[in-house]
N, C-alpha and C positions, 0 to 999 in steps of 0.2 A: 034253468041254467045248468050248464055242464059242470061248473065249479061247485064243490061242497064246502060250505062255510062252517061246518061243525067242528073241524079240526082247528084248534087254536094256534097252533104255532108251528113252526118248524120247517117243514120242507115239503118236498114232492111226495104225494100219496099214491102214486100210480100203481096199478096192477099188483104184481108181486114184488116190485122193486122198491128201492129206497130213495128214488129220485124225488125231489121236492121243488116246487116253484120258488121264485125269488122272493115272494111276499109271505112265505110261511105256509102256504096252502098247496094242496095237490089236486089232481083230477079225481073225481068220484068214480069214473069209469076208466077202463084201460085205454080206449081209443078216441075219447072225446077231446075236442079242441078247446083251449082256454077262452074265457069270456073277456074281450078287450075292455068293455065298459067297466067291468069289475076291477081289472088291472089299473085303469086310470083312476078310479075312485080310491083304491088303496094307496096309489102313489100320492095323490093329493093329501090324504090323511097323514102319511108319513112326512110329507113336506111341511104341513102345518105344525106337526110336533117339533120339527127342527127349528122353526122360526120362533124367536122369543116373544112372549106375550100373546101368542096365538093370533097374530094378525092375519088379515085377509090374504087371499091368493096373489093379487096384483101387487100389493105393497110388499109382501114377502119376496116375490120374485125380483122386485126392484132392489131390495136390500141385498139379496144374494148376488145380483149382478154387480152392485156397488162394491161389495166385499171382495168378489173375485177380481174386479178392476183394481182395487187397492192392492191386493196381493200381487197381481201381475206387475203393477208399477213398481212396487217395492222390489220384486225379484229382478226386474229389468234395469233397475237403477244402480245395483251393486255388482261389481265384477272384481275378479282377482287376476293378477298378473304373476306368473311363476318366476322363479329366480333366473331361468334361462330365456325368458321372454321379455318383450317390450310391448306395452299397450299403446295402440294407436286409436285415438278416439276421433270418430268422424261425425259431424253434425250435418244431417241431411246429405250424406255421402261426401262431404268436403272435410279435409283434414282440419281438426280443431286443436289437438294437443297430443303430446306423448306422455305416457305414464310409466314410472319405474315399477319394479316388482313390489307387490303388496295388494291390499284391498283398497278399492277406489269407488267413488260414487260418480254417476253420470246422469244425464237426463234420460228419462225412460224411452224405450223403443216406441215409435220409429224415429224419434227426434235425434238421438245419438246412438251410434253403434260402435262396437269395439272389435279390432283385429289384434291378435296377440301372436305375431310371428316369432319363431325361435331364432334368436340372434347369436347364439353361441354354438350351435350345431355345425360341424364341419361336414359339408356335402361332397360327394365324390361322383365324378362322371368319367367313364372309360370310353376312349375313342380308339378305334382300330381293333378292339377285342371285346368279348362278352364273357362274363363268368357263367360257367355251366354248373356251378356248385362244387364245394370243396376247394381244391387248389388248382383245378384245371380251368382253361379258358379256350375260347374259339376266336380265331382271327376273323376280322371283317375286312375283306379286301377293298371294298369300295370306299372305306374310310382311311385305311392305312397305306395304300399305295401312293407314293409321292415321287415327284421328279426333282432331282438335286441340281445344284448349280453347274456341275460338270457333266450333265446329261446322263445320269444314271438313275435307275429306278430303285427305290428303297421301300421296304415294308416296315412301317413304324406303328407302334401301339404305345399309348401314353395315358396317364391319368391326370385329371385336374381336380384339385380340392379347393373349394370355395365356401364362403359364408357370407352372411349379411354384414355389411360394414358397420362400424361404430357410427351411430346417429344416421344410419342409412335405411332404417326400416321403412320410413315414409316413402322414399324413392323406390324401394323394392316393391312396395305394395301398389303404387300408383303408376310407375313408369314402365314396368315390365309385365307383359301378359303371361309369358311362359318362361320363367327364369332358367329352368334346366335346358330347354331347347335353345334358348339364347346363348347360354354359356357354351354349350356344345358346338354350335355353329361358329362362334367366335374363336373357340380353341382350335377347331380344324382349320379355319382360315389362317390364323396366326402361325400355326405349325407349317402349313404349306408355304407360307411366305418365307419363313426362316429356313426351311429345308431348301427352297429354291435359290437361296443365297449362299448355301454351304456346299462343300464337296463331300462326297460319300465317305472318304477316309476319316474326316473329322466326326461325322455322325456315328461311325462304328467304333471309334477309339477315344481319342482325347477331347473331342469337342462336345460331348454330351452335356456337360454342365453349362457351357455357354449357350447351347441351344435351349435348354430348359429355362434359363434366366431371360433370354430374349423373348421367348414365347409368353412367359408370364408378364413381362413388361408390355408387350403388344396387346395382350388380352386386357390388362388393367387399364391401359390407355383407351381402348375401344369402349369398355364398360363405363368408364368415367365420362366419356363423351356422350353416352346415352343416358347418363344420370340414373344408372340402374340401382345404386345402392349395394352393389356386390363387390366383395373383396376376394381376389385370387390369392390364396395362401401358398399354393405349391403346384408346380407342374413337374411331373416325374415321367421320364421315358422308361417304359417297361421293356420293349424290344425294338431293335433297329437292325434289320437284316436285309440282304438282297432277296428278291423274290425266290421262292422255292424252286422254280424252274431253272434258274441260272446260278444257284448258290454254289454248285461244284466248280463251274467255270470261274466264278468270282473268287473262290478260294485259291484257285491256281494263279489267278492274276495277283492276288495278295501275296502269295508265296514268291512270285517273281519280283514283285516290288520290294519285298523284304530282302531278297538276295541283292537287288540293285542298291538298296540302302547300305547293306553290309559292304559291298564292293566299294561304294563311294566312300564309306567311312575308312576302309583300309587304304584307299588311294590318298585320302586327305592325310591320314597318319604318315604314309610314306613321304608325301610332299612336305609335311611339317618337319620331317627328319632331314631330307635331302636339301631342301631349299636353304635353310639356315646354314648348313655346312658349305654349300656352294657360295653363299654370300660371304661367309667368313674367308674362304679361299680367295674370292675376288678382292675382298678388302685387303688381304695380305699381299696379293700381287700388286695391287695399287700402291700400297705403302712402300713395297720394295722399289717399284718404279720411281716413285717420288723421291725416295732416298737416293737412288742411283742418279736421278736427274740433278738433285742438289749436290751430290758428290762431283759429278762431271762439271757442273757450273762452277763449283768452288775450285776444282783443279784448273779449269780454264782461266778463271780469274787470277789464280796464283801464277800460272805460266805467263799470263799477260803482264802481270806486275813484275815478275822476274825478268821477262824480256825488256821491259821498260828500264828496269834498274841496270841490266847489262848494257842496254843501248846507251844509257847515260854515262856509264863508265867507259864504254867504247869510244864515245866522243872525246873523252878526256885523254885516254891513252889507247890509241887504236892498235899499235903493234903488240903491246902486252896483252891486251884483251883478246886480240885475234889468236895469239899463241895459246892463251889459257883455254879459250873455247875449243880449239883444236885438240888440245891434250884431253880435256874432259870428254870430248866426243869419242876419241879413240879408246879412252878408258872404258866408257860405257859399252862401246861396240865389242871390243876384244874381251871384255870381262864375261861375256855370255857365250863365247865360242871356244873350241879346242884350238890350241896354238902350236905351231911348228916354228922353231927358231932356225934360221939359215944365216950362215956367215957370209957376208957379201965379199969378203976377201978371197974366198975360194971360187969366185966367179958364179956363185949361186949353186955350187955343187956340194959343198960341205954342209952337213946337218949337225947341229949341236945337240948333244944329249940333254934331255929336259926331264927333271924329276918333279912330278906334280906333288907338292907338299900337302895338298888337300886330302890325299889318300892316306896320309900318315896321322892325321888329326881327327878328332870327333867331328861329326857332321857340321855342327855350328861353327866351331873354330876353324875347321878345314875350309869351309866355304869362305869365311872371312879372310883366312890366310891365302887361299887360292886367288881370291879377288885382289888382295894386296900384291901378291907376287906377279899376278898377271898384269896388274897395272904397272908395276915397276918394270917388268920385262918389256911390256909393250911400249912403255915410255922410252926405255933404253933403245929398243930396236927402232923405234920411230925416230928417235933423235939421231941414231947412227945412219938410218937410211935417208935422212933429210940431207940435202947438199950443204 
């Protein structure tokens, strides 16, 4: 035999090296092959030493198998659920129960198996862009280019944050094959639907918050209909810009629209100033016209009543009333004109001197005195000229 049994223990005895075999013996020569029969025999002896009571080979092997089976059953019957996980126990592949964090016992494999998904971790999916490391990112045109409701093209990149819903771990494990791909497809579809119903101005300025909330709602509605057990926590728009090829022209259009809004605001301000003023003037003219109308109507009513009263007196004394009306009319007529007195005794050739007393008095008194003198003179002249 090539093996040397004289060395009692240890290791590999080869040539000039320190290598030794696994059973404590080494080769007697440098290039000789080990004896397999001797190896088997030594292994059986070691196995007998390990078996209590020095039992036979078959019985000892059975005991070892039984011990290993017991250890395997014990190991596969106890499992631990971490604080950020939820234990889902499946019996022959079917859901059996859910376990909270801690140590738990189950039936050994393969009767029951356990899945422990992380139910507190927030997952993130980027659409329309890819991180290249650090703070830089690269746009993905086939995901970000979308058509708006006013027939403009916008390049959008956004992020979706999601996690397993409360009490949704079972649905997450059994109803969705690839959660990340599912969330990404639904997010892109929802964003295209919302963008298709919006105008580009809202997407670039004040409507970003509404777009984010609408997309989150549509995504959650779709995922709930699939019973996916996934909760969308946030949708955040990262960038929303026109395509790079037309961004300069788009900025020019935006500048023109800003000027248009400014001019419209100035016009509205001017209108708010002029229109109330014109309305006030119109109301003032209307009030004056109504006052004039009421004055004329009142004067007409007064004249009518005066005429009726005079007519009543005229029927009672026609001559006196006629004379009085004549005198009052002449007084009213001659009181407003310049007068020249002519003496009829001279055949219409003699002109009497006339001193206007109104020029010697103050304006108010002169006017009254002139009216009185004119009335008296006119009355006298009239009475003299009457036959």
